[in-house]
SERO-4910 file (N, C-alpha, C, O; in steps of 0.05 Angstrom, whole numbers):
BEGIN
 pado doro    nc1    nc2    nc3   cac1   cac2   cac3    cc1    cc2    cc3    oc1    oc2    oc3
  Met    A     17    -24      2     -1      0      5     17     18      1     41     14      5
  Asp    A      4     42    -10     21     71    -15     28     76     16     14     65     33
  Arg    A     47     91     22     61     97     51     46    131     55     46    140     78
  Leu    A     36    145     35     24    164     46    -12    162     48    -25    179     60
  Leu    A    -23    141     36    -49    139     48    -51    124     80    -72    124     92
  Leu    A    -25    110     91    -29    105    119    -15    128    134    -20    133    158
  Gly    A      5    143    118     21    165    139      6    188    140     13    202    159
  Ala    A    -14    198    127    -22    222    116    -47    220    147    -51    238    163
  Pro    A    -60    196    148    -85    200    175    -69    193    201    -77    197    223
  Leu    A    -38    181    193    -28    182    226    -20    211    228    -28    222    248
  Gly    A     -4    229    210      1    258    218    -24    278    224    -26    297    239
  Tyr    A    -45    266    205    -72    288    214    -82    283    238    -92    303    250
  Ala    A    -84    251    256    -84    245    277    -67    262    307    -74    274    328
  Leu    A    -45    257    296    -21    266    312    -25    295    310    -16    305    331
  Asp    A    -34    315    294    -33    342    289    -61    347    314    -59    361    334
  Ala    A    -80    333    308   -111    337    325   -100    334    351   -104    352    368
  Val    A    -88    315    356    -81    307    389    -59    319    402    -63    330    423
  Ile    A    -38    319    392    -23    338    400    -16    366    391    -21    384    408
  Gly    A     -9    371    376    -12    396    356     20    400    348     36    382    343
  Asp    A     25    429    347     52    431    343     67    422    363     56    419    384
  Pro    A    100    415    361    112    416    380    120    443    393    123    466    383
  Arg    A    123    435    417    130    471    431    157    478    424    163    501    417
  Arg    A    176    459    427    208    463    414    214    441    400    208    417    404
  Gly    A    232    457    375    246    437    359    229    432    340    232    410    330
  His    A    210    446    332    191    444    301    212    443    281    235    452    282
  Pro    A    199    430    260    224    433    233    213    449    223    230    456    207
  Val    A    194    465    219    183    492    205    207    514    224    223    530    214
  Ala    A    206    510    246    223    539    258    255    532    254    274    548    254
  Ala    A    256    505    251    285    498    245    293    512    215    314    524    211
  Phe    A    269    508    194    278    506    160    278    532    171    301    539    176
  Gly    A    258    552    177    263    581    177    286    594    192    293    617    185
  Arg    A    297    583    209    326    589    218    347    587    197    367    601    197
  Ala    A    338    562    174    360    563    161    364    575    139    386    579    129
  Ala    A    337    582    130    324    602    102    345    636    118    360    651    105
  Thr    A    338    637    144    346    666    148    380    663    147    392    683    138
  Arg    A    392    648    153    415    644    154    427    641    111    451    642    106
  Leu    A    411    639     96    411    635     75    408    656     59    421    661     38
  Glu    A    386    674     72    379    697     66    410    722     65    420    737     49
  His    A    417    715     93    444    728     97    467    732     76    482    752     75
  Arg    A    467    707     58    488    699     47    476    713     18    491    727      5
  Leu    A    455    708     11    448    714    -24    430    737    -24    415    739    -43
  Tyr    A    430    755     -5    410    778     -4    420    796    -27    444    801    -28
  Ala    A    406    805    -44    411    832    -55    384    842    -65    368    825    -72
  Asp    A    375    866    -67    360    878    -69    351    874   -106    342    892   -120
  Arg    A    354    851   -115    351    840   -144    326    815   -146    323    799   -127
  Arg    A    315    815   -163    296    782   -167    305    767   -171    294    746   -166
  Ala    A    336    768   -184    349    742   -186    356    737   -164    350    714   -159
  Ala    A    367    747   -144    379    738   -118    353    726   -107    354    702   -101
  Gly    A    329    738   -103    304    730    -91    304    702   -102    306    684    -86
  Val    A    302    695   -134    294    674   -146    323    650   -134    316    628   -126
  Leu    A    342    655   -135    365    634   -124    362    632    -98    364    609    -90
  Phe    A    356    651    -79    349    645    -58    315    622    -49    310    610    -28
  Thr    A    299    625    -72    274    609    -60    285    584    -81    271    565    -72
  Ala    A    297    576    -97    292    554   -112    313    544    -89    300    527    -78
  Val    A    341    545    -75    360    535    -59    342    526    -40    337    502    -38
  Ser    A    331    546    -24    313    533     -1    290    517     -3    283    501     15
  Thr    A    276    522    -25    243    499    -39    269    473    -47    268    455    -29
  Gly    A    282    470    -61    303    449    -75    314    432    -50    305    410    -47
  Thr    A    330    441    -35    338    431    -19    320    413     -1    324    392     11
  Val    A    300    429     -4    282    408     24    261    387      2    257    364      9
  Ala    A    253    394    -17    244    379    -32    259    349    -45    247    329    -53
  Ala    A    282    352    -46    304    334    -54    313    320    -27    322    297    -25
  Gly    A    310    333    -11    322    310     11    303    300     23    313    283     38
  Ala    A    273    300     25    247    291     27    250    269      2    245    247     12
  Leu    A    254    267    -15    249    252    -42    276    235    -34    271    211    -34
  Leu    A    300    240    -29    315    216    -21    315    203     -3    325    180     -3
  Ala    A    301    215     18    296    195     39    270    179     32    262    159     44
  Glu    A    260    188     17    232    170     11    242    145     -3    234    122      2
  Arg    A    268    154    -26    275    127    -39    296    106    -21    301     82    -26
  Ala    A    304    121     -1    326     99     13    304     84     33    314     67     48
  Leu    A    274     88     36    264     75     52    247     58     28    245     34     33
  Arg    A    241     62     17    226     42     -4    223     21      1    200     13     -3
  Arg    A    245     -3     13    238    -29     16    236    -32     43    235    -55     51
  Arg    A    233    -11     63    224    -18     90    198      2     97    202     24    106
  Pro    A    173     -8     91    146     -2     90    135     17    114    123     38    114
  Pro    A    146      0    137    141     12    159    155     39    169    142     53    186
  Ala    A    183     49    159    193     72    165    182     88    140    176    111    145
  Gly    A    179     82    119    171     88    100    145    108    100    140    128     87
  Thr    A    127     90    124    100     97    127    110    123    154    103    147    148
  Ala    A    119    120    173    133    133    198    143    164    178    131    185    182
  Leu    A    161    162    163    170    184    142    138    204    142    132    223    156
  Ala    A    124    191    122    101    208    107     82    214    133     70    235    133
  Gly    A     78    198    154     69    210    183     76    233    193     63    252    202
  Ala    A    103    228    190    122    248    208    120    282    193    118    305    202
  Ala    A    122    270    165    123    302    148     97    306    148     95    330    143
  Ala    A     74    297    151     44    308    158     47    320    177     48    345    175
  Trp    A     49    306    202     50    323    229     60    346    221     45    365    222
  Ala    A     94    350    209    104    375    213     97    395    197    106    418    198
  Val    A     78    387    180     66    410    156     40    425    164     32    448    159
  Leu    A     24    399    179     -4    406    189     -5    431    210     13    436    226
  Gly    A    -24    444    208    -25    467    232    -53    467    240    -57    484    258
  Gly    A    -69    455    235    -96    456    237   -106    456    269   -125    469    275
  Ala    A    -92    442    285    -96    445    319    -92    473    329   -108    490    337
  Thr    A    -61    474    324    -50    509    336    -71    523    323    -84    537    339
  Leu    A    -80    525    294    -96    552    290   -117    550    306   -127    571    314
  Val    A   -129    522    314   -160    532    324   -149    531    357   -166    543    370
  Arg    A   -134    524    369   -118    534    391   -115    557    399   -117    564    423
  Glu    A   -107    576    377    -96    595    386   -119    616    375   -116    641    375
  Ala    A   -141    603    364   -163    616    357   -180    619    382   -190    641    388
  Arg    A   -182    597    397   -206    591    425   -184    611    449   -191    626    468
  Ala    A   -159    606    441   -151    633    466   -161    653    468   -174    661    488
  Ile    A   -156    667    443   -161    697    441   -195    700    445   -205    722    452
  Asp    A   -211    674    440   -245    678    443   -247    677    475   -265    689    487
  Gly    A   -227    662    488   -229    656    521   -222    685    529   -235    696    547
  Leu    A   -201    699    515   -194    725    532   -225    741    537   -240    745    556
  Leu    A   -226    747    508   -249    768    501   -282    756    518   -299    773    523
  Ala    A   -285    719    525   -304    720    532   -304    726    566   -324    729    579
  Gly    A   -278    729    577   -271    739    595   -268    772    604   -262    781    626
  Gly    A   -273    786    580   -276    812    579   -249    830    587   -248    853    595
  Asp    A   -225    811    580   -197    815    575   -194    832    547   -186    816    531
  Leu    A   -197    851    537   -196    865    510   -158    865    514   -143    853    499
  Ala    A   -152    875    529   -127    884    524   -109    858    525    -88    859    511
  Ala    A   -113    839    537    -99    811    526   -103    803    510    -85    793    497
  Ala    A   -128    802    500   -134    787    467   -122    802    450   -110    788    433
  Arg    A   -118    833    444   -102    845    425    -73    832    430    -60    823    411
  Ala    A    -63    832    457    -35    823    454    -41    797    442    -35    797    418
  Arg    A    -48    781    449    -52    750    430    -60    752    403    -60    729    395
  Leu    A    -66    765    387    -77    773    373    -57    766    345    -65    758    323
  Pro    A    -27    772    351     -5    772    332      9    743    331     28    738    316
  His    A     -6    724    351     -4    698    353     -5    685    330     11    669    320
  Leu    A    -34    699    319    -52    682    300    -43    700    273    -31    687    256
  Cys    A    -48    728    267    -45    741    251    -23    763    244     -3    765    258
  Gly    A    -26    777    226      1    802    225     -6    833    219      6    853    213
  Arg    A    -30    825    225    -49    852    223    -45    876    256    -46    861    276
  Asp    A    -42    899    262    -41    914    280    -67    911    297    -91    915    290
  Pro    A    -57    900    324    -86    897    333    -99    928    349   -123    933    354
  His    A    -80    940    353    -83    970    367   -101    981    355   -102    987    331
  Gly    A   -129    987    385   -147    998    368   -173    981    362   -197    987    361
  Leu    A   -165    963    359   -186    941    351   -209    939    375   -200    941    398
  Asp    A   -237    936    372   -248    926    391   -255    899    388   -246    885    369
  Glu    A   -273    888    406   -279    868    402   -292    850    376   -288    826    372
  Ala    A   -308    867    362   -313    862    332   -293    861    316   -293    845    298
  Gly    A   -273    878    319   -250    880    302   -233    850    307   -225    836    289
  Ile    A   -229    847    334   -221    824    336   -227    802    326   -214    785    314
  Ala    A   -255    802    334   -269    776    325   -268    773    290   -266    752    277
  Arg    A   -271    799    281   -269    792    251   -234    780    242   -232    759    230
  Ala    A   -218    790    248   -189    787    244   -180    759    249   -162    747    237
  Val    A   -196    749    271   -194    718    281   -206    702    259   -192    686    247
  Val    A   -232    705    254   -251    688    223   -236    689    205   -235    669    190
  Glu    A   -219    713    197   -209    715    172   -182    697    174   -176    681    156
  Ser    A   -170    702    192   -145    685    200   -149    658    200   -131    643    191
  Val    A   -172    649    210   -188    615    205   -185    608    185   -169    591    179
  Ala    A   -202    621    166   -214    617    138   -188    618    124   -186    598    110
  Glu    A   -166    632    122   -148    634    101   -123    619    110   -107    614     92
  Asn    A   -115    609    143   -103    590    143   -104    563    146    -86    546    145
  Thr    A   -139    559    151   -143    528    142   -140    525    113   -136    502    106
  Ala    A   -140    544     95   -126    533     64    -97    531     67    -86    516     51
  Asp    A    -85    541     80    -55    543     81    -42    528     96    -18    524     91
  Ala    A    -55    515    116    -41    500    140    -54    482    143    -52    472    165
  Val    A    -75    468    121    -84    442    125    -89    436     92    -72    423     80
  Val    A   -108    445     82   -121    437     59   -101    438     41    -97    416     31
  Asn    A    -85    459     32    -56    464     13    -39    444     19    -30    431      0
  Ala    A    -33    439     39     -2    420     48    -28    387     43    -18    371     27
  Leu    A    -39    384     48    -55    358     42    -61    348      8    -62    326     -1
  Val    A    -63    375     -4    -61    374    -39    -32    367    -48    -25    356    -69
  Trp    A    -21    373    -32     12    373    -44     16    347    -38     24    334    -57
  Gly    A     12    333    -13     20    309     -7      3    289    -26     18    275    -39
  Ala    A    -18    287    -30    -33    275    -54    -20    274    -74    -16    251    -84
  Leu    A    -12    294    -86     -2    298   -108     32    280   -114     41    267   -133
  Ala    A     45    289    -87     74    279    -89     90    270    -75    114    269    -76
  Gly    A     67    258    -52     76    252    -25     83    274      1     74    296      7
  Ala    A    108    253     15    113    271     29    135    296     19    137    318     31
  Pro    A    150    290     -4    158    305    -15    146    331    -25    157    353    -29
  Gly    A    126    325    -28    103    348    -31     88    364    -14     77    385    -19
  Leu    A     90    353      6     81    356     35    100    377     50     91    395     65
  Leu    A    133    372     44    148    390     62    160    413     41    173    432     50
  Ala    A    152    410      7    161    428     -4    142    450     -2    148    474     -3
  Phe    A    121    442      0     89    464      0     98    474     28     94    498     27
  Arg    A    107    468     52    105    483     75    133    496     75    136    513     93
  Ala    A    151    493     62    179    506     56    175    534     45    185    555     54
  Val    A    153    530     17    149    547     -4    129    572     15    133    596     12
  Asn    A    109    561     34     95    575     55    110    591     73    106    614     79
  Thr    A    126    576     79    150    591    110    151    615     93    135    633     94
  Leu    A    181    613     68    179    636     58    173    658     50    185    679     48
  Asp    A    144    646     42    126    673     40    123    691     63    122    715     64
  Ala    A    123    676     78    115    687    102    137    704    118    132    723    132
  Met    A    166    693    111    190    706    119    199    733     99    209    753    110
  Val    A    193    733     70    206    750     55    184    758     30    190    774     12
  Gly    A    159    745     33    140    752      9    125    776     14    113    787     -5
  His    A    124    785     38    111    815     39    125    838     28    149    840     22
  Arg    A    100    859     24    117    877      9    127    897     33    116    905     54
  Ser    A    148    902     22    169    921     44    193    929     29    204    915     12
  Pro    A    201    957     36    224    963     19    251    941     10    266    941    -10
  Arg    A    250    921     35    276    907     37    263    882     15    279    870      0
  Tyr    A    238    877     14    236    854      7    217    854    -29    212    835    -44
  Glu    A    213    878    -30    197    884    -57    213    870    -81    198    857    -96
  Arg    A    238    870    -87    242    855   -107    258    823    -99    257    805   -115
  Phe    A    269    819    -77    279    802    -62    261    777    -57    268    754    -61
  Gly    A    236    786    -47    212    769    -37    195    764    -63    175    750    -59
  Trp    A    200    773    -89    184    768   -112    176    737   -115    153    730   -113
  Ala    A    200    717   -120    200    693   -132    183    680   -110    163    666   -114
  Ser    A    194    687    -79    173    666    -62    150    673    -64    134    656    -68
  Ala    A    141    703    -64    111    710    -61     95    691    -78     78    675    -71
  Arg    A    108    700   -110     91    685   -137     95    651   -136     87    635   -153
  Leu    A    104    647   -123    119    619   -119     88    603   -101     75    583   -106
  Asp    A     85    618    -85     65    610    -57     45    617    -64     25    606    -56
  Asp    A     43    638    -81     11    642   -102      6    616   -122    -16    605   -125
  Leu    A     23    611   -132     20    583   -151     20    562   -141      7    545   -152
  Ala    A     34    556   -114     25    528   -104      5    530    -82      1    511    -67
  Gly    A    -10    554    -78    -36    557    -62    -59    556    -79    -81    551    -69
  Trp    A    -56    561   -107    -82    561   -121   -102    538   -121   -126    543   -118
  Pro    A    -91    511   -125   -111    492   -123   -117    481    -96   -134    463    -94
  Gly    A   -107    487    -77   -115    482    -53   -139    500    -41   -158    491    -30
  Ala    A   -133    532    -47   -157    550    -44   -174    548    -50   -191    557    -34
  Arg    A   -185    537    -74   -205    532    -94   -219    512    -78   -243    514    -71
  Leu    A   -199    487    -72   -216    462    -60   -227    471    -37   -250    466    -33
  Thr    A   -213    488    -16   -223    499     11   -248    509     11   -263    503     30
  Ala    A   -258    529    -14   -273    537    -18   -296    517    -19   -317    520     -5
  Leu    A   -292    500    -33   -312    482    -41   -322    467    -22   -347    462    -21
  Leu    A   -299    452      2   -306    436     24   -317    452     43   -332    440     58
  Thr    A   -312    482     48   -329    494     60   -360    493     60   -375    490     79
  Ala    A   -366    498     31   -386    492     23   -403    477     34   -426    481     42
  Ala    A   -384    449     33   -394    428     28   -396    419     69   -412    402     78
  Ala    A   -383    430     80   -386    422    109   -404    446    120   -410    445    144
  Ala    A   -414    469    104   -439    483    115   -469    470    118   -476    451    104
  Gly    A   -484    479    134   -510    473    130   -521    474    110   -510    485     91
  Pro    A   -550    460    108   -554    460     75   -560    490     64   -551    498     42
  Gly    A   -576    507     81   -578    535     75   -557    551     69   -555    569     52
  Ala    A   -540    543     85   -511    557     85   -496    548     67   -479    563     58
  Arg    A   -498    521     57   -478    521     26   -486    536     10   -469    549     -2
  Arg    A   -519    541      2   -523    560    -19   -510    583    -16   -495    592    -34
  Arg    A   -514    597      9   -504    620     13   -469    631      9   -460    653      1
  Ala    A   -456    601     22   -422    594     15   -417    596    -10   -394    605    -13
  Leu    A   -430    591    -32   -426    585    -61   -428    611    -71   -413    624    -84
  Arg    A   -459    617    -58   -466    648    -74   -434    670    -73   -418    678    -90
  Val    A   -438    674    -38   -415    692    -36   -389    678    -51   -379    693    -68
  Trp    A   -378    657    -49   -354    649    -59   -351    659    -94   -330    670   -102
  Arg    A   -373    654   -111   -370    656   -130   -371    685   -142   -358    690   -163
  Arg    A   -389    706   -130   -384    728   -133   -365    746   -122   -361    766   -136
  Asp    A   -348    747    -97   -332    751    -80   -295    745    -84   -273    757    -83
  Gly    A   -304    721    -89   -276    707    -83   -252    717    -95   -231    717    -82
  Gly    A   -256    728   -128   -232    741   -140   -233    773   -133   -218    789   -145
  Ala    A   -250    782   -114   -242    810   -104   -229    810    -88   -233    831    -75
  His    A   -207    792    -74   -198    798    -55   -164    802    -69   -157    787    -87
  Pro    A   -146    820    -59   -122    831    -80   -105    801    -79    -90    795    -98
  Ser    A   -107    781    -56    -90    755    -65   -106    741    -77   -129    738    -71
  Pro    A    -95    730    -98   -109    706   -118   -117    678    -96   -130    660   -106
  Asn    A   -111    676    -79   -109    657    -59   -134    661    -40   -153    645    -39
  Ala    A   -134    682    -28   -140    686     10   -168    691      8   -184    688     27
  Gly    A   -174    699    -19   -200    710    -21   -224    687    -26   -248    692    -27
  Gln    A   -217    670    -29   -226    644    -38   -240    628    -14   -263    619    -13
  Ala    A   -222    625      4   -222    613     31   -242    633     49   -266    628     53
  Glu    A   -230    657     59   -256    682     61   -274    682     53   -291    679     71
  Ser    A   -282    684     32   -306    694     20   -328    666     29   -348    670     44
  Ala    A   -323    639     20   -331    621     24   -335    617     55   -358    609     60
  Phe    A   -317    621     80   -327    617    105   -350    649    107   -370    647    121
  Ala    A   -346    669     96   -367    685     99   -391    676     93   -409    680    109
  Gly    A   -396    664     73   -423    659     61   -436    638     90   -457    641    103
  Ala    A   -415    616     93   -418    597    104   -426    602    133   -442    588    146
  Leu    A   -411    625    142   -418    634    166   -440    655    174   -448    659    197
  Gly    A   -450    669    150   -467    681    149   -451    718    163   -465    734    176
  Val    A   -432    722    159   -418    742    170   -411    749    143   -412    735    124
  Arg    A   -399    785    145   -389    797    119   -354    796    130   -355    799    154
  Leu    A   -337    794    125   -304    797    117   -296    819    104   -311    834     92
  Gly    A   -270    825    106   -258    845     95   -265    871    100   -277    877    120
  Gly    A   -256    889     79   -254    914     97   -228    927    102   -208    918     90
  Glu    A   -226    945    116   -200    962    127   -195    953    146   -209    950    166
  Leu    A   -164    945    141   -146    931    166   -116    941    161   -109    944    138
  Ala    A   -100    946    182    -81    956    191    -56    937    188    -61    915    198
  Tyr    A    -32    938    178    -11    929    189     17    948    192     33    957    175
  Gly    A     16    952    223     31    971    234     34   1004    224     32   1019    244
  Glu    A     38   1015    207     27   1039    197     20   1036    171     23   1058    160
  Arg    A     13   1020    158      7   1015    128    -23   1003    136    -27    986    154
  Val    A    -48   1017    116    -72   1016    128    -87   1003     93    -90   1018     74
  Glu    A    -91    981     94   -102    966     71   -140    976     75   -154    980     94
  Arg    A   -144    975     43   -177    978     47   -189    960     30   -201    968     10
  Arg    A   -187    935     35   -198    915     16   -221    909     17   -235    915     36
  Pro    A   -231    894     -9   -268    895    -18   -274    885      9   -258    876     25
  Val    A   -300    888     12   -318    870     30   -332    845     20   -347    845      0
  Leu    A   -324    826     35   -340    798     18   -362    790     40   -359    788     65
  Gly    A   -382    787     24   -403    781     36   -422    815     49   -428    823     71
  Ala    A   -426    825     25   -424    856     45   -457    863     57   -464    881     74
  Glu    A   -476    841     42   -504    841     53   -507    821     87   -527    819    101
  Leu    A   -487    812     90   -487    798    114   -486    814    143   -488    839    140
  Arg    A   -484    806    166   -476    814    188   -455    819    198   -439    801    195
  Ala    A   -445    840    213   -422    841    224   -406    816    240   -425    807    253
  Pro    A   -387    802    246   -377    778    257   -378    788    286   -373    812    290
  Glu    A   -386    768    310   -385    775    330   -371    754    348   -365    734    335
  Arg    A   -366    753    370   -346    736    380   -356    703    383   -340    685    385
  Ala    A   -378    702    384   -389    673    384   -382    663    356   -384    638    352
  Asp    A   -375    677    338   -373    666    308   -341    655    304   -334    642    285
  Ile    A   -322    665    327   -302    644    328   -301    626    331   -284    616    316
  Glu    A   -313    608    349   -320    583    353   -333    567    328   -324    546    318
  Arg    A   -361    584    318   -366    573    296   -343    578    270   -353    570    249
  Ala    A   -326    585    267   -303    587    250   -286    557    258   -283    540    241
  Cys    A   -278    554    282   -259    538    285   -277    511    288   -262    491    290
  Val    A   -298    506    288   -317    481    280   -315    481    254   -310    459    243
  Leu    A   -321    507    236   -319    493    212   -293    488    194   -291    482    170
  Ser    A   -272    494    215   -242    498    199   -237    471    205   -222    460    190
  Arg    A   -247    456    226   -243    427    235   -258    409    213   -244    395    199
  Arg    A   -283    408    211   -296    403    188   -291    396    161   -297    375    151
  Val    A   -274    425    145   -262    424    124   -236    403    121   -231    388    102
  Gly    A   -218    408    153   -195    396    148   -200    358    145   -185    340    135
  Ala    A   -220    359    154   -223    324    160   -235    321    137   -232    297    132
  Leu    A   -249    331    116   -264    328     90   -242    328     73   -243    311     55
  Ala    A   -214    350     75   -194    349     55   -173    325     57   -161    314     39
  Leu    A   -170    319     85   -163    290     90   -173    272     81   -157    254     73
  Gly    A   -200    269     78   -212    249     53   -205    254     27   -195    235     14
  Thr    A   -208    274     18   -210    277    -15   -178    275    -18   -171    258    -34
  Ala    A   -156    289     -3   -126    278    -13   -127    246    -12   -113    234    -28
  Leu    A   -142    230      7   -130    199      3   -144    194    -18   -133    181    -36
  Val    A   -168    203    -21   -177    191    -54   -156    198    -73   -143    180    -85
  Gly    A   -151    223    -78   -142    237    -94   -109    223   -103    -99    222   -126
  Arg    A    -97    214    -78    -73    202    -80    -78    166    -90    -62    153   -104
  Ala    A   -103    156    -77   -104    131    -99   -109    128   -119   -104    107   -130
  Ala    A   -122    148   -131   -132    156   -156   -103    161   -173    -96    145   -191
  Val    A    -90    181   -166    -59    184   -171    -44    158   -179    -34    150   -201
  Arg    A    -45    146   -154    -18    120   -150    -41    102   -180    -30     93   -201
  Ala    A    -61    102   -177    -73     76   -199    -72     92   -232    -77     82   -254
  Gly    A    -67    114   -226    -75    121   -260    -40    116   -269    -35    109   -292
  Ala    A    -15    120   -246     17    110   -254      9     94   -260     11     92   -284
  Arg    A     -6     64   -243      1     49   -247     -8     33   -279      5     17   -294
  Ala    A    -35     47   -282    -42     42   -312    -27     54   -338    -28     46   -361
  Gly    A    -16     72   -328      0     83   -349     24     69   -355     33     64   -378
  Ala    A     38     59   -328     62     42   -332     50     16   -347     64      5   -364
  Arg    A     25      4   -340     21    -16   -357     21    -15   -387     31    -30   -404
  Ala    A      8      8   -390      0     21   -418     30     18   -437     34      6   -458
  Val    A     48     34   -420     79     39   -440     86      3   -435     88     -8   -457
  Gly    A     88    -10   -419     97    -35   -423     86    -50   -437    100    -70   -438
  Arg    A     59    -52   -454     44    -63   -469     57    -50   -499     70    -64   -515
  Arg    A     51    -24   -501     63    -19   -523     91    -27   -525     96    -33   -548
  Ala    A    113    -29   -509    138    -33   -508    136    -62   -526    145    -64   -548
  Val    A    122    -82   -512    119   -108   -519    106   -108   -546    119   -121   -563
  Arg    A     87    -97   -554     83    -93   -581    103    -79   -608     99    -80   -633
  Thr    A    124    -69   -594    136    -56   -611    160    -79   -618    167    -86   -640
  Gly    A    167    -87   -598    188   -109   -599    174   -130   -617    186   -136   -638
  Ala    A    150   -141   -613    143   -162   -632    142   -151   -658    147   -167   -677
  Arg    A    136   -124   -664    139   -126   -688    164   -127   -706    165   -133   -729
  Arg    A    186   -118   -687    211   -119   -700    221   -149   -701    243   -154   -711
***
């Protein structure tokens, strides 16, 4: 049996039960290595950023591929590798844990502590946000990161096994490190940002479909309507897909003005006809995220089985053609 078909559920279960390790997380180790490489390669040019992205991502993918091949004849070890890779890259449990921590602070009336906790979940400036503003920020982050931290990783695992899982997380991490707009990274971070957009394209749209599937019957139609209408309005080619579907599924409007330090963005409103988010919507978003993650795991396993079956069928067809060609000769 394909190792990922066993390893992915194992990694998903570990993430759901244990979450991210407090110390020694592989993604954090990759981030430190990428930071050292950036210090060596940085130049205010796109070409330097292309080299940085290629070396960082390629090293991870190549290392995972070599490990996978080395364990080809050792099924238990290969399954353990796939499970460890899935656990390392999935972040659904941590996402929900952080969102619920903020919800708990708001429920206790500690707005200052909730503001202080918000940067653990997203990069926007929490100063000046009231309870409704924090609720909106949390719901938007849960929606976007359900796509990034769960669905997209599983999509790439289905397509390319453990190397796909780890390479996607490397790309996503680089985007978080250097892909944002700033004087330092405007050119150097271009390649990481564009590669992350490309890698996130299929999973973002699958997230929207699974969000609609995970919603109730009435909310399902609303999620599809808001997604089709507003999904492309977001400045990100991918974030708006998940956020608009979550907006419709939860019956709340998302988007609008937000601040990142001194920079203020005015984004299109997603689900403009719906009500503003409230604190209670944080828990609803968390439950929806977990449902979407479970559906994504099932979809990835079915997709992986289909990919492997197609590959085997293709290999058999090539073999039959080779036999017929040899017979004619």
